C-alpha positions in Angstrom: -39.5 45.8 -11.9 -37.8 45.2 -15.4 -34.5 42.9 -15.6 -31.6 43.6 -17.6 -30.2 41.0 -19.7 -26.8 39.9 -21.0 -28.0 41.9 -24.6 -29.0 44.8 -22.6 -25.4 45.5 -21.6 -23.7 48.4 -24.0 -20.4 46.7 -25.6 -17.1 48.8 -25.7 -15.3 47.7 -28.7 -11.6 47.1 -29.0 -10.1 49.1 -31.8 -6.5 47.9 -34.1 -5.2 51.3 -36.1 -2.3 51.6 -38.1 -0.8 55.1 -38.1 2.2 53.8 -40.3 3.5 50.9 -41.4 0.1 49.6 -43.5 0.8 48.8 -47.0 4.5 50.0 -46.4 7.6 48.6 -44.5 8.2 52.5 -42.8 6.7 54.3 -40.0 5.6 51.7 -37.8 2.6 53.0 -35.3 0.0 50.4 -34.3 -2.8 52.0 -32.0 -4.8 48.9 -29.8 -7.8 51.4 -28.8 -9.5 50.2 -25.6 -12.1 51.1 -23.4 -9.9 52.9 -20.6 -6.7 52.4 -22.4 -5.0 53.4 -26.0 -2.0 51.6 -26.2 0.6 52.3 -29.3 2.9 49.9 -30.4 6.1 51.4 -31.9 6.5 55.3 -33.1 8.8 55.3 -36.4 9.9 57.6 -39.1 8.5 57.3 -42.6 11.5 56.6 -44.9 11.9 56.1 -48.8 9.7 58.0 -51.2 8.4 61.4 -50.5 5.0 61.3 -50.4 6.0 59.0 -47.2 8.3 61.2 -45.8 6.0 64.3 -45.7 3.8 62.1 -43.7 6.8 62.4 -40.9 5.5 66.2 -40.7 1.4 65.6 -40.6 0.1 66.0 -37.4 -1.1 62.4 -36.0 -5.1 61.7 -36.4 -4.4 60.3 -32.8 -3.9 63.3 -29.8 -0.7 61.7 -28.4 -1.9 63.2 -25.2 -4.5 60.5 -25.5 -1.8 57.5 -25.8 -1.8 55.9 -22.6 1.3 53.6 -22.9 4.0 52.9 -25.6 5.8 49.9 -25.8 8.6 49.9 -28.3 9.7 46.4 -30.1 13.0 47.7 -31.1 15.6 50.4 -32.1 15.3 50.9 -35.8 14.8 54.5 -36.7 11.1 53.2 -38.5 10.2 51.9 -35.6 11.7 54.4 -32.8 12.3 57.5 -34.7 9.1 59.7 -34.3 9.4 59.4 -30.6 10.5 62.8 -30.3 7.7 64.2 -32.0 5.6 62.4 -29.8 6.6 63.7 -26.5 7.0 67.2 -28.4 3.2 67.0 -29.2 2.3 66.0 -26.2 2.7 62.4 -24.9 3.7 62.2 -21.3 3.6 58.5 -20.1 5.8 55.6 -20.1 7.8 54.3 -22.9 8.5 50.6 -22.5 11.2 48.8 -24.1 14.2 46.0 -23.2 17.5 47.4 -22.0 19.5 46.8 -25.3 16.6 48.5 -27.0 16.8 51.5 -24.6 20.3 52.4 -25.4 20.7 51.6 -28.5 17.2 54.3 -29.1 18.8 56.6 -27.4 21.9 56.3 -30.2 19.8 56.0 -32.8 17.4 59.2 -31.8 20.3 61.6 -31.0 22.4 60.6 -34.2 18.8 61.1 -36.0 18.5 64.7 -34.8 22.2 65.3 -35.3 22.1 64.5 -38.6 19.0 66.5 -39.3 20.4 69.9 -38.1 23.4 69.0 -40.1 21.3 68.5 -43.2 19.2 71.7 -42.4 22.6 73.8 -41.9 23.9 71.9 -45.6 20.6 72.7 -47.2 20.9 76.2 -46.2 24.8 77.0 -46.7 24.4 75.4 -50.3 20.5 76.7 -51.4 19.3 73.1 -52.4 16.0 73.0 -50.2 12.8 74.2 -51.6 12.0 75.4 -47.7 13.3 78.9 -46.8 15.0 78.1 -44.5 15.0 74.0 -44.1 14.3 73.2 -40.7 15.0 69.7 -38.9 12.3 67.7 -38.0 13.0 67.6 -34.9 16.6 68.5 -32.8 18.8 66.9 -30.3 17.1 68.7 -27.9 13.5 67.4 -28.4 15.8 63.9 -27.8 16.6 65.0 -24.6 12.8 66.0 -23.5 11.8 62.3 -24.6 14.3 60.3 -22.6 12.7 60.4 -19.1 10.3 58.8 -20.1 12.0 55.8 -21.5 11.0 52.5 -18.8 13.0 49.2 -19.4 11.3 46.3 -19.1 12.9 42.4 -18.3 11.8 40.0 -20.8 9.2 37.4 -20.0 7.9 39.6 -17.2 4.6 40.6 -17.4 4.0 44.6 -17.0 0.4 45.4 -15.8 -1.3 48.8 -17.7 -4.3 48.6 -15.6 -7.1 46.1 -14.3 -7.3 44.4 -17.5 -4.5 44.7 -19.5 -0.8 43.9 -19.1 1.9 42.8 -22.0 5.1 40.2 -21.7 8.5 41.2 -24.3 10.1 38.0 -26.4 12.9 38.4 -28.3 12.4 38.3 -31.6 16.2 38.0 -33.3 16.5 40.7 -35.9 18.7 42.7 -34.3 19.8 42.8 -30.0 17.2 43.7 -28.0 14.4 43.4 -30.4 10.9 41.5 -29.1 7.8 40.4 -30.0 5.1 41.9 -27.8 2.3 39.7 -26.0 -0.6 41.6 -24.6 -3.1 40.5 -22.3 -5.9 42.5 -23.3 -9.5 41.6 -21.4 -8.7 38.3 -21.5 -8.0 38.5 -25.3 -4.1 38.0 -26.5 -2.7 39.7 -29.3 0.3 39.5 -30.2 2.7 42.0 -31.9 5.6 40.7 -33.7 7.6 43.3 -34.3 10.3 42.6 -37.0 10.9 39.0 -36.8 14.6 37.9 -37.2 16.3 34.8 -39.0 16.1 31.2 -37.8 19.8 31.1 -38.2 22.3 34.4 -38.0 25.5 35.2 -37.7 25.1 36.8 -34.5 21.6 36.0 -32.8 19.4 33.5 -31.7 16.3 32.6 -33.4 13.0 34.0 -32.3 11.5 32.7 -29.2 8.0 31.0 -29.6 5.0 32.0 -28.1 2.5 29.7 -28.5 -0.8 31.0 -28.6 -3.2 33.9 -29.8 -6.1 35.3 -30.4 -5.1 38.2 -33.1 -1.2 38.4 -34.2 -0.5 41.5 -35.9 2.4 40.5 -38.0 5.4 42.2 -40.3 5.5 41.0 -43.9 8.4 42.6 -45.3 9.7 39.6 -47.3 6.1 38.0 -47.5 6.4 37.4 -51.6 10.2 35.9 -51.6 12.8 33.4 -50.2 16.3 34.6 -49.0 19.0 32.7 -51.4 20.0 29.3 -49.8 23.9 30.0 -50.7 26.9 30.1 -48.3 27.1 33.9 -47.4 30.7 33.7 -46.4 31.6 32.3 -49.2 30.0 34.9 -51.6 31.0 37.8 -49.5 34.9 36.3 -50.2 34.2 36.0 -53.6 32.6 39.9 -53.9 35.9 41.3 -52.4 38.2 39.3 -53.5 37.3 40.1 -57.5 36.5 43.3 -56.1 40.4 43.7 -55.0 41.4 41.8 -58.1 40.2 44.9 -60.2 41.9 47.2 -57.8 38.5 48.3 -56.9 36.8 49.4 -53.3 34.0 47.8 -51.7 31.2 49.3 -50.0 28.6 47.9 -47.7 25.8 50.5 -46.9 24.5 49.0 -43.7 22.1 49.9 -40.7 24.3 50.9 -37.6 22.4 48.9 -35.1 22.7 45.2 -36.3 23.9 44.7 -39.9 27.2 46.7 -39.3 28.0 44.0 -36.3 27.2 41.0 -38.2 29.1 42.3 -41.5 31.7 42.9 -39.2 31.6 39.5 -37.9 32.0 38.0 -40.7 34.3 39.7 -42.3 36.5 38.9 -39.6 35.8 35.3 -39.6 36.8 35.2 -43.4 39.9 37.0 -42.5 40.4 34.4 -39.6 40.2 32.0 -42.2 42.3 33.5 -44.7 39.5 33.3 -47.0 40.1 37.4 -48.3 43.3 39.0 -47.5 43.8 39.6 -44.0 45.9 42.7 -45.3 42.9 44.6 -46.5 42.1 48.0 -44.5 38.5 47.9 -43.1 36.6 51.2 -42.2 33.7 51.6 -40.4 32.0 55.4 -41.1 29.7 55.5 -38.7 30.1 56.8 -35.3 26.7 55.5 -34.0 27.5 51.9 -35.5 30.4 52.0 -33.5 28.6 53.6 -30.2 26.4 51.0 -31.0 28.6 48.0 -31.1 30.5 49.7 -27.9 26.5 49.1 -25.9 26.2 45.9 -27.4 29.0 44.1 -26.1 27.6 44.7 -22.5 24.8 42.0 -23.9 26.4 39.1 -24.7 23.6 37.3 -23.5 21.5 38.8 -26.8 24.3 37.2 -29.0 25.5 33.7 -30.3 29.3 34.7 -29.7 30.9 35.3 -26.4 32.2 38.5 -25.4 36.0 37.9 -26.5 35.2 37.2 -30.0 32.6 40.1 -30.4 35.5 42.2 -28.8 37.9 40.6 -31.3 35.9 41.6 -34.4 36.5 45.3 -33.6 40.3 45.0 -33.5 40.6 45.1 -37.2 38.0 47.9 -38.1 39.4 51.2 -38.4 36.2 53.3 -36.7 36.1 57.2 -37.8 34.3 59.3 -35.9 35.2 62.6 -37.2 33.3 63.2 -40.8 36.3 65.5 -41.8 38.0 62.3 -42.4 35.9 60.6 -44.6 37.2 62.8 -47.7 40.9 61.1 -46.4 39.2 57.7 -46.5 38.1 57.9 -49.5 41.8 59.2 -50.9 43.4 56.8 -49.6 44.9 54.9 -52.4 44.4 51.0 -52.8 41.5 48.8 -52.1 39.6 48.7 -48.6 36.3 47.7 -47.4 34.0 50.8 -46.2 30.8 50.2 -44.0 28.8 53.0 -43.7 25.2 54.2 -42.6 22.1 54.7 -43.9 21.3 51.0 -44.9 19.0 52.2 -47.7 21.4 55.1 -48.8 18.4 57.6 -47.8 21.2 60.0 -45.8 24.0 59.9 -43.9 27.9 59.8 -44.6 28.0 56.7 -47.2 26.1 59.4 -50.1 29.9 61.1 -49.7 31.2 57.5 -50.8 28.6 57.2 -53.5 29.6 60.2 -55.0 33.3 59.2 -55.8 32.5 55.7 -55.9 29.6 55.2 -58.4 31.6 56.5 -61.5 34.4 53.8 -61.2 33.7 50.1 -62.7 36.4 48.8 -60.8 34.4 49.4 -57.9 31.4 47.5 -56.2 28.5 48.5 -53.9 27.1 45.7 -51.7 23.4 45.7 -50.8 22.7 43.6 -48.0 19.4 44.6 -46.1 15.9 45.4 -47.5 15.8 48.7 -49.8 12.5 50.1 -49.6 10.5 52.1 -52.4 12.1 55.3 -53.4 15.6 54.7 -51.7 18.7 55.1 -53.7 19.1 51.4 -52.6 16.1 50.3 -54.2 17.2 52.2 -57.2 20.4 50.4 -57.4 18.9 47.0 -57.4 16.5 48.5 -60.4 19.6 48.8 -62.5 19.5 53.1 -62.1 22.0 54.3 -64.7 22.0 57.8 -62.1 21.7 58.5 -58.5 21.0 62.0 -57.5 22.9 63.1 -54.5 22.5 66.2 -52.6 20.8 68.0 -56.3 23.6 66.7 -58.6 22.8 63.5 -60.7 26.1 60.7 -60.2 26.4 58.0 -63.3 26.2 54.3 -62.2 29.3 52.7 -63.5 30.2 50.7 -60.3 29.2 47.0 -59.6 25.9 46.6 -57.7 25.6 43.2 -55.6 23.2 42.2 -53.3 23.7 39.4 -50.8 19.8 37.9 -49.6 21.1 36.0 -47.0 22.6 38.7 -44.5 18.9 40.1 -44.4 18.1 40.7 -40.6 14.2 40.0 -41.8 12.4 36.6 -41.9 11.5 35.2 -45.1 8.3 33.8 -47.0 9.4 30.7 -45.0 10.0 31.3 -41.9 7.9 33.5 -41.7 5.1 30.7 -42.3 7.0 28.7 -40.0 6.8 31.6 -37.1 2.9 31.7 -37.7 2.4 28.1 -37.6 3.1 28.4 -33.7 -0.2 29.9 -33.3 -2.0 27.4 -35.9 -3.8 25.4 -32.6 -5.5 28.7 -31.7 -6.9 29.8 -34.8 -5.7 34.1 -34.6 -7.3 36.2 -36.7 -4.1 37.9 -38.6 -3.2 41.4 -39.5 -0.4 41.9 -41.8 1.4 45.0 -41.4 4.7 46.1 -42.3 4.9 45.1 -46.2 4.5 46.5 -49.5 1.3 45.7 -51.1 2.9 42.9 -53.6 4.5 41.7 -50.4 1.4 41.5 -48.6 -0.6 40.0 -50.9 1.6 36.7 -51.3 1.5 35.9 -47.9 -1.9 36.4 -47.5 -2.4 34.1 -49.6 -0.1 31.7 -48.5 -1.2 32.3 -44.8 -4.8 31.1 -46.0 -3.8 28.2 -47.9 -1.3 26.8 -46.1 -2.4 27.3 -42.3 -6.2 27.7 -43.0 -6.1 31.2 -40.6 -8.2 34.2 -41.6 -5.9 37.2 -43.0 -6.6 40.9 -43.4 -4.2 43.8 -44.6 -3.9 46.7 -42.5 -5.0 49.9 -44.6 -3.4 53.5 -43.2 -5.7 55.1 -39.9 -8.5 52.0 -41.1 -9.6 50.9 -37.7 -10.5 47.0 -37.3 -12.8 45.9 -34.3 -11.0 43.1 -32.7 -13.8 42.5 -30.2 -16.3 44.2 -27.7 -15.8 43.9 -23.8 
């Protein structure tokens, strides 16, 4: 009788496959393929250049019905915005997330669907779409169909997916509810960083430590640069005061979740300390940002400030719910501060302000977050002389300023510091969610400083992690 040896036993592979955010900063979707369960970490929309946006309309290379679990790191659109389409195309399992992420994701998806429906309607009415008729990527009804699959998880609590796989959430800063994911898979530890926040933030605690890992799947948005070490409050005060002196308006494009609240708190603090005129009108023209603010007031444990201060920062802000009032705000005489989504100027009400404010040199467009390749925000940073909005070109005469210190993403120094916690366990590092230049610089930096092996994920390519 012949006996079998260990070498005779058939090995089953465990793969990592990026379906998005590989060589770009949008469309985060990372698939962990195991012998008995496929796990998708994040499910985001592609944004930016047209070639990327068109990927949202393509059928995914994996059948959504074959995915056994979806774990969501946080509520930004480039991480959650594809969920309605995943469900529409056959996904029928649980979608795991923290409590703030659950509430914010519902808001963001509803708003995204509503904007798509409105944009399709406008395009059909004014005839500026090449598609006849223009269709939304998904509808509010598609969002409604996805909500029953949402499953809230407590942080630091192991969630068992099957006999061999479990995971835990660890707060990562970035925005309230954002978490890194620690997956225990066949006795190996795989960390998905999600978006890593700042060590020092106006509102949020620093990312929590995770300590050990065999594999780390890590974002690399700012892998090639450091945020300016200037005093953010002083910088903001100078920009606002200079614009007021010139009798101009300050337009701050910001993400409705996270950045809007951080900017509001900073302006509240500047007014309280009399560093800017307390009488200057402040508008938040984003119903979703207003709704997100109300949601976040229910979760003071995710902030550095108490609930009273959180409520106070909203008290001096006029919130516009109805898009019909946007024109009234634009026509209002005198200097004002306007915050409106989206943060990269890809859509939303901020475009109406841009149409009116770009041509006047007295006005300031203040950019405070990452501007992806192909977005109007990146074009402004690259000193574009005109922007195309809704089929027309608008000259850029306004002042364009940037405050890097308000970014929600860790810079290179903070990314390296975050990764140092794993040095003892010597994990294999996979870089995602970054543009090619940033990723290559960070890859070399990690290799030289931490002596860790680093790979850059490529779209749709499978990487063998280990066999079981």
